[in-house]
C-alpha positions as CSV (number, residue, x, y, z in Angstrom):
1,M,-129.4,-159.4,-158.4
2,N,-130.2,-163.1,-158.6
3,T,-128.7,-163.5,-155.1
4,K,-130.9,-160.8,-153.7
5,I,-134.0,-162.5,-155.3
6,R,-133.0,-165.8,-153.7
7,L,-132.7,-164.2,-150.3
8,L,-136.1,-162.5,-150.7
9,N,-137.5,-165.9,-151.7
10,R,-136.3,-167.4,-148.4
11,I,-137.7,-164.4,-146.5
12,A,-141.2,-164.7,-148.1
13,F,-141.3,-168.5,-147.8
14,G,-144.0,-168.6,-145.1
15,F,-146.5,-166.5,-147.0
16,K,-149.4,-168.1,-148.8
17,S,-149.3,-166.2,-152.0
18,P,-146.5,-165.0,-154.3
19,D,-147.7,-161.4,-153.9
20,A,-145.5,-161.0,-150.9
21,L,-142.4,-162.0,-152.8
22,I,-143.3,-159.7,-155.6
23,A,-143.9,-156.8,-153.2
24,L,-140.6,-157.5,-151.4
25,A,-138.7,-157.6,-154.7
26,M,-140.3,-154.3,-155.9
27,L,-139.5,-152.6,-152.6
28,S,-135.9,-153.7,-152.3
29,L,-134.8,-153.8,-156.0
30,G,-137.2,-151.3,-157.6
31,G,-135.6,-148.2,-156.2
32,H,-139.0,-146.8,-154.9
33,K,-138.7,-145.8,-151.2
34,P,-142.2,-145.0,-149.9
35,V,-142.6,-142.9,-146.8
36,L,-143.6,-145.3,-144.0
37,P,-146.1,-144.1,-141.4
38,G,-144.5,-142.8,-138.2
39,R,-141.1,-142.2,-139.8
40,I,-139.7,-139.0,-141.2
């Protein structure tokens, strides 16, 4: 899990606030898969 968080940290490096990193971590590690618009 720590490796995945480090990877997400590198992905979210360019964002201004830590909210993007938190959102990425919740989406990838939280188990919640929301329905995206335009996808079935």
